[in-house]
C-alpha positions as CSV (number, residue, x, y, z in Angstrom):
1,M,121.4,107.7,81.9
2,L,119.0,106.7,84.6
3,L,120.0,106.9,88.2
4,R,119.5,103.9,90.5
5,S,118.7,103.7,94.2
6,A,121.1,102.0,96.6
7,G,120.5,99.6,99.5
8,N,123.5,101.1,101.2
9,S,125.4,104.3,100.7
10,E,129.2,104.4,101.2
11,L,129.5,107.8,99.5
12,D,129.6,111.1,101.3
13,G,129.9,114.6,99.7
14,H,131.0,116.8,102.5
15,D,132.1,119.5,100.1
16,T,128.8,119.5,98.2
17,K,126.5,122.4,98.9
18,I,122.8,121.8,98.9
19,S,120.0,124.4,99.0
20,F,117.2,122.8,100.9
21,I,114.0,124.5,99.7
22,Y,110.6,124.1,101.4
23,Y,107.3,125.8,102.0
24,S,105.5,123.9,104.7
25,A,106.7,124.4,108.3
26,N,106.6,121.9,111.2
27,S,106.6,118.9,108.9
28,P,108.5,116.1,110.7
29,F,109.4,114.3,107.4
30,I,110.8,117.5,105.9
31,E,112.8,118.2,109.0
32,S,114.0,114.6,109.0
33,D,115.3,114.9,105.5
34,Y,117.1,118.2,106.3
35,K,118.9,116.6,109.3
36,M,119.7,113.6,107.2
37,L,121.2,115.6,104.3
38,S,123.1,117.9,106.8
39,S,125.0,114.9,108.1
40,H,126.5,114.3,104.6
41,F,126.5,117.6,102.8
42,L,126.8,121.4,103.4
43,V,123.1,122.3,103.6
44,N,121.6,125.8,103.5
45,K,117.9,125.6,104.6
46,F,115.6,128.1,102.9
47,R,111.9,128.5,103.6
48,Y,109.9,130.2,100.8
49,K,107.0,132.1,102.3
50,R,106.1,135.0,100.1
51,I,106.9,136.3,96.6
52,W,109.5,138.7,98.0
53,N,111.6,135.7,99.0
54,V,112.4,135.1,95.4
55,F,115.7,137.0,95.5
56,G,116.8,135.2,98.6
57,M,116.1,131.9,97.0
58,M,118.0,132.9,93.9
59,G,121.1,133.6,95.9
60,V,120.8,130.4,97.9
61,V,120.5,128.3,94.7
62,W,123.4,130.2,93.0
63,R,125.7,129.3,95.9
64,S,124.7,125.6,95.9
65,D,125.6,122.6,93.7
66,V,122.1,121.0,94.1
67,S,118.7,122.4,95.0
68,F,116.6,119.9,97.0
69,S,112.9,120.8,97.2
70,W,110.1,119.1,99.2
71,F,106.8,119.1,97.3
72,A,106.5,120.1,93.7
73,G,104.7,123.4,94.3
74,G,105.4,127.0,93.5
75,H,108.6,127.1,95.6
76,A,109.9,124.1,93.7
77,F,109.1,125.8,90.4
78,L,111.4,128.6,91.4
79,A,114.1,126.3,92.7
80,V,114.1,124.3,89.4
81,L,114.0,127.4,87.3
82,F,116.9,129.0,89.1
83,S,118.8,125.7,89.0
84,K,118.4,125.5,85.2
85,F,119.5,129.2,84.9
86,F,122.6,128.8,87.1
87,R,123.3,125.3,85.7
88,R,122.8,123.6,89.0
89,K,121.2,120.2,89.6
90,S,117.7,120.0,91.0
91,V,116.0,117.3,93.1
92,V,112.3,117.4,94.0
93,V,110.5,115.1,96.4
94,V,106.9,114.5,95.4
95,G,104.8,113.9,98.5
96,G,101.5,113.3,96.9
97,F,99.2,116.3,97.2
98,E,100.8,118.2,94.4
99,V,100.0,115.4,91.8
100,A,96.6,114.5,93.3
101,Y,93.3,115.2,91.5
102,A,90.3,114.3,93.7
103,P,87.6,117.0,93.1
104,E,85.0,114.8,94.7
105,I,86.6,115.4,98.1
106,N,88.1,118.8,97.1
107,Y,91.7,117.5,97.4
108,G,94.8,117.9,95.3
109,Q,96.9,120.5,93.7
110,F,95.4,119.6,90.3
111,T,92.0,120.8,91.5
112,L,93.3,124.3,92.1
113,G,93.4,125.8,88.6
114,W,95.5,125.8,85.4
115,N,98.3,127.9,86.9
116,K,98.9,125.4,89.7
117,K,98.9,122.5,87.2
118,A,101.3,124.4,84.9
119,L,103.8,125.0,87.8
120,T,103.7,121.4,88.9
121,K,104.1,120.0,85.4
122,F,107.1,122.3,84.8
123,V,108.7,121.0,88.0
124,L,108.1,117.3,87.1
125,K,109.4,117.7,83.6
126,H,112.5,119.9,84.2
127,A,113.8,118.8,87.6
128,D,117.0,116.6,87.2
129,L,115.6,114.1,89.6
130,V,112.1,113.4,90.9
131,L,111.7,111.4,94.1
132,P,108.1,110.2,94.6
133,V,107.4,108.6,98.0
134,S,105.6,105.5,96.6
135,D,105.0,103.6,93.4
136,F,101.4,104.9,93.5
137,T,102.7,108.5,93.5
138,K,105.2,107.6,90.7
139,N,102.4,106.4,88.5
140,E,100.5,109.7,89.2
141,V,103.6,111.7,88.1
142,L,104.0,109.6,84.9
143,S,100.3,110.3,84.1
144,Y,101.2,113.9,83.6
145,T,104.7,113.9,82.2
146,K,107.9,111.9,81.8
147,P,110.6,113.3,84.1
148,K,114.3,113.2,83.3
149,N,114.9,110.8,86.1
150,I,112.4,109.4,88.5
151,I,113.1,107.0,91.5
152,V,110.8,105.9,94.2
153,V,112.3,106.5,97.6
154,Y,109.9,105.6,100.4
155,N,109.4,107.8,103.4
156,G,111.6,106.8,106.3
157,I,110.6,105.8,109.9
158,D,112.9,106.0,112.8
159,T,112.4,102.4,113.9
160,D,114.7,102.8,116.9
161,R,112.3,105.4,118.2
162,F,109.0,104.0,117.0
163,K,109.1,100.7,118.6
164,P,106.9,98.4,120.8
165,E,107.1,98.9,124.5
166,G,104.8,97.6,127.3
167,E,101.5,95.6,126.9
168,K,99.0,96.1,124.1
169,C,95.3,96.5,124.9
170,D,92.1,96.4,122.8
171,L,92.4,99.9,121.7
172,V,91.9,101.2,118.1
173,I,93.5,104.4,117.0
174,T,93.8,106.6,113.9
175,V,95.8,109.7,113.3
176,A,94.7,112.6,111.1
177,S,96.4,115.9,110.8
178,G,95.6,118.7,108.4
179,S,92.4,120.6,107.6
180,G,89.7,121.1,105.1
181,S,89.0,117.7,103.3
182,I,90.7,115.7,106.1
183,I,87.6,114.0,107.3
184,R,86.7,112.3,104.1
185,L,90.3,112.1,102.9
186,K,91.3,110.1,106.1
187,G,87.9,108.2,106.4
188,L,87.3,109.6,109.9
189,D,83.5,109.4,109.3
190,I,83.9,105.7,108.6
191,F,86.1,105.2,111.6
192,I,83.4,106.7,113.8
193,A,80.6,104.7,112.2
194,A,82.6,101.4,112.6
195,A,83.0,102.2,116.3
196,G,79.2,102.0,116.6
197,Y,79.4,98.3,115.8
198,L,82.0,97.6,118.6
199,S,80.6,99.5,121.6
200,E,82.8,97.7,124.1
201,T,86.0,98.8,122.3
202,E,87.7,102.2,122.7
203,F,88.3,104.2,119.5
204,I,90.7,107.1,119.5
205,V,91.2,109.8,116.9
206,L,94.5,111.7,117.3
207,G,96.0,114.9,115.7
208,L,92.8,116.8,114.9
209,S,92.7,120.6,114.5
210,E,90.0,122.4,116.6
211,T,87.9,122.9,113.4
212,D,88.0,119.3,112.4
213,M,87.3,118.2,116.0
214,D,84.2,120.4,116.0
215,T,83.1,119.0,112.6
216,L,83.5,115.4,113.8
217,K,81.4,116.1,116.8
218,T,78.5,116.9,114.5
219,F,78.6,113.2,113.4
220,N,77.4,112.3,117.0
221,P,80.2,109.8,117.7
222,P,79.3,107.0,120.1
223,K,80.5,107.1,123.7
224,N,83.4,104.7,122.9
225,V,85.0,107.3,120.6
226,K,87.4,110.0,121.9
227,L,88.8,112.9,120.0
228,F,92.2,114.4,120.7
229,G,94.1,117.4,119.2
230,R,97.6,117.5,117.9
231,L,100.3,115.8,119.9
232,S,104.1,115.7,120.0
233,Q,105.9,112.7,118.5
234,D,106.5,111.3,122.0
235,G,102.8,111.6,122.7
236,L,101.9,109.8,119.5
237,I,104.5,107.0,120.3
238,K,102.8,106.3,123.6
239,W,99.4,105.8,121.9
240,Y,101.0,103.6,119.2
241,Q,102.6,101.4,121.9
242,K,99.4,101.0,123.7
243,A,97.0,100.3,120.8
244,K,96.7,96.9,119.3
245,A,95.0,98.0,116.0
246,Y,95.6,101.1,113.8
247,C,93.2,102.2,111.2
248,Q,94.0,104.1,108.0
249,L,90.7,104.2,106.2
250,S,91.7,106.9,103.7
251,Y,90.1,107.8,100.4
252,R,93.6,108.1,99.0
253,E,97.0,108.0,100.5
254,S,100.4,108.6,98.9
255,F,102.3,106.7,101.5
256,G,100.9,106.8,105.1
257,V,103.6,107.9,107.5
258,A,101.4,107.6,110.6
259,L,100.4,104.1,109.4
260,A,104.1,103.1,109.1
261,E,104.9,104.6,112.5
262,A,102.1,102.6,114.1
263,M,103.2,99.4,112.4
264,S,106.7,100.1,113.6
265,C,105.3,100.1,117.2
266,G,103.6,96.8,116.6
267,C,100.1,97.9,115.7
268,V,98.1,95.6,113.5
269,P,96.9,97.7,110.5
270,V,93.4,97.9,109.1
271,V,93.4,99.9,105.9
272,S,91.3,100.8,102.9
273,E,92.4,99.3,99.5
274,R,93.4,102.7,98.3
275,G,96.5,104.6,97.0
276,A,99.8,103.4,98.4
277,L,98.4,101.7,101.5
278,P,98.8,98.2,100.1
279,E,102.5,99.0,99.4
280,V,103.0,99.8,103.0
281,V,101.0,97.0,104.6
282,G,101.7,94.1,102.4
283,C,100.4,90.9,104.0
284,T,100.7,92.1,107.6
285,G,97.2,93.5,108.1
286,F,93.5,93.6,107.0
287,Y,92.0,95.4,104.0
288,V,88.5,96.9,103.8
289,P,86.6,98.6,101.0
290,Y,86.6,102.4,101.4
291,G,83.3,103.7,102.9
292,D,82.1,100.4,104.4
293,P,81.8,100.8,108.2
294,E,80.4,97.3,108.8
295,A,83.2,95.6,106.9
296,T,85.7,97.8,108.7
297,A,84.3,96.8,112.1
298,E,84.6,93.1,111.2
299,A,88.2,93.7,110.1
300,I,89.0,95.5,113.4
301,K,87.6,92.6,115.4
302,K,89.9,90.3,113.5
303,A,92.9,92.6,114.2
304,L,92.1,92.7,117.9
305,A,91.7,88.9,118.0
306,S,94.9,88.3,116.2
307,S,98.0,87.0,117.9
308,G,100.9,89.2,118.8
309,D,102.8,87.7,115.8
310,L,100.9,89.8,113.3
311,G,102.0,93.0,115.1
312,K,105.6,91.7,115.0
313,E,105.3,91.1,111.3
314,A,104.0,94.6,110.7
315,R,107.0,96.1,112.5
316,K,109.4,93.8,110.6
317,R,107.9,95.0,107.3
318,V,108.6,98.6,108.3
319,T,112.2,97.9,109.5
320,D,112.9,95.9,106.3
321,N,111.4,98.4,103.8
322,F,110.7,101.8,105.3
323,S,113.4,102.7,107.9
324,I,115.0,106.2,108.0
325,K,118.4,104.5,107.4
326,Q,117.3,103.1,104.1
327,R,115.9,106.5,103.0
328,E,119.1,108.1,104.0
329,A,121.2,105.6,102.1
330,N,119.2,106.0,98.9
331,V,118.9,109.8,99.0
332,V,122.6,110.3,99.7
333,H,123.7,107.7,97.1
334,I,121.6,109.2,94.2
335,T,122.5,112.8,95.1
336,N,126.1,111.8,94.7
337,K,125.4,110.0,91.5
338,L,123.6,113.1,90.2
339,L,126.7,115.2,90.9
340,E,129.0,112.6,89.2
341,M,126.8,113.0,86.1
342,Q,127.2,116.7,86.2
343,N,130.9,116.4,86.5
344,G,131.2,114.0,83.6
345,K,131.9,110.9,85.7
346,N,129.9,107.7,84.9
């Protein structure tokens, strides 16, 4: 029996115990899911850091009805394994990196050796429910194995918080957080090169680590490019509200949370035709070939010259398809359905 997502969820499971398993700290989308689930279920949050956390995780899963893991990595392998042993249900969110294979930019879990691949494939095959964040990511999952149940549940944006405010100006921004392959992955070198064609327009890169900021400086960015480090969500929102155009020039993208946040604030998107970006943007922005600064500059000019209606359409696409309320309704609904199956209810 395949589970289905729901547009609305009227079901709550306040007696249901969920072990919320994660590895990465300070991820807003992980924290958002934790808070969301906590408003409907009894949730025990457990962060797996080191191998000696195994016994703690074992106890958390044993005391739960469902294990819910973010990212199909080693921590999810243990959560799914313990869930099978204790006859609990397991849910795993696939964010993208763990099913990516892009050795040309040194990116993806499947570039890290046979052991990483084996752990991820086990998770995808044996979890009771796999939740990829886009159709693009779903297709990557299916290229490796066929899960028991797989449902796309898009990332959710708090559209009440990420909203337009004040006047827009001819400002172009992009957000890139992370490290290592982030420059080519997010197309930051292309963003800087495109700025050279539009010397009168201000270009801003936000969210950089100190290492990546130093690396970008070696590209000799023109004077109209400014680089900023990591910001709070409130700080990001102010930039989104000010900028007219937002660029996501990625080599690959499993969803594009920053892109959707910017669109929710009325930014006109300019994106590469890669990964899940077309799923997010639809017909509300401009597409460019990856790695073409001149074509990117032309698209940015069109975005800046567009009427305010296009920014409104971009926001509407997010509120209609990628709101946090929709993610909450779907995740809660299918979690309850999963438990109904376990209890023999159809």
